[in-house]
C-alpha positions in Angstrom: 96.8 99.9 60.2 93.0 100.3 60.3 92.8 96.8 62.3 95.4 98.0 65.1 93.3 101.4 65.6 90.0 99.9 65.9 91.5 97.4 68.2 93.1 100.2 70.4 89.7 102.1 70.5 87.6 98.8 71.5 90.6 98.4 74.1 90.0 102.0 75.3 86.3 101.4 75.5 86.3 98.4 77.5 88.9 100.1 80.0 86.1 103.1 80.5 83.3 100.6 81.3 85.2 98.7 83.5 86.7 101.8 85.1 83.2 103.0 85.4 81.8 99.9 87.0 84.5 100.1 89.5 83.8 103.7 90.5 80.2 102.5 91.1 80.9 99.8 93.3 83.6 102.0 95.5 80.9 104.9 95.7 78.5 102.0 97.1 81.1 100.8 99.4 81.5 104.3 100.8 78.0 104.8 101.1 77.6 101.5 103.2 80.7 102.3 105.2 79.1 106.0 106.3 75.5 104.4 106.9 77.4 101.8 109.3 79.6 104.5 110.9 76.4 106.5 111.8 74.8 103.7 113.1 77.7 102.9 115.7 78.2 106.6 116.4 77.6 108.4 119.6 76.6 111.7 117.7 77.7 114.9 119.2 75.6 117.5 117.2 77.1 120.9 116.5 74.9 123.8 114.8 75.8 125.3 111.2 74.4 128.7 110.5 74.5 130.1 107.2 73.2 133.7 106.1 69.3 133.1 104.8 69.0 129.4 105.1 67.8 127.1 108.1 70.1 126.2 110.9 71.3 122.7 110.4 72.9 120.5 113.2 75.7 117.9 112.0 77.4 115.3 113.9 81.0 116.4 114.1 82.3 112.9 114.7 80.4 110.9 111.7 78.8 113.9 109.5 75.1 112.7 110.3 72.5 115.4 109.7 70.0 115.8 112.6 
């Protein structure tokens, strides 16, 4: 009984580690894709104004901040 429980715990930990690695890879891929999109985009900047903060310009096509 204890051996099966230990095996389940180890298996669960292995799955968690694998998922964390996969999440990291997906985040890096999304980041690289965003950078590629921003490099290809012909930007159309719009103002974003919030009270008590600086005015920021964002591209409405790709989200790049000016």
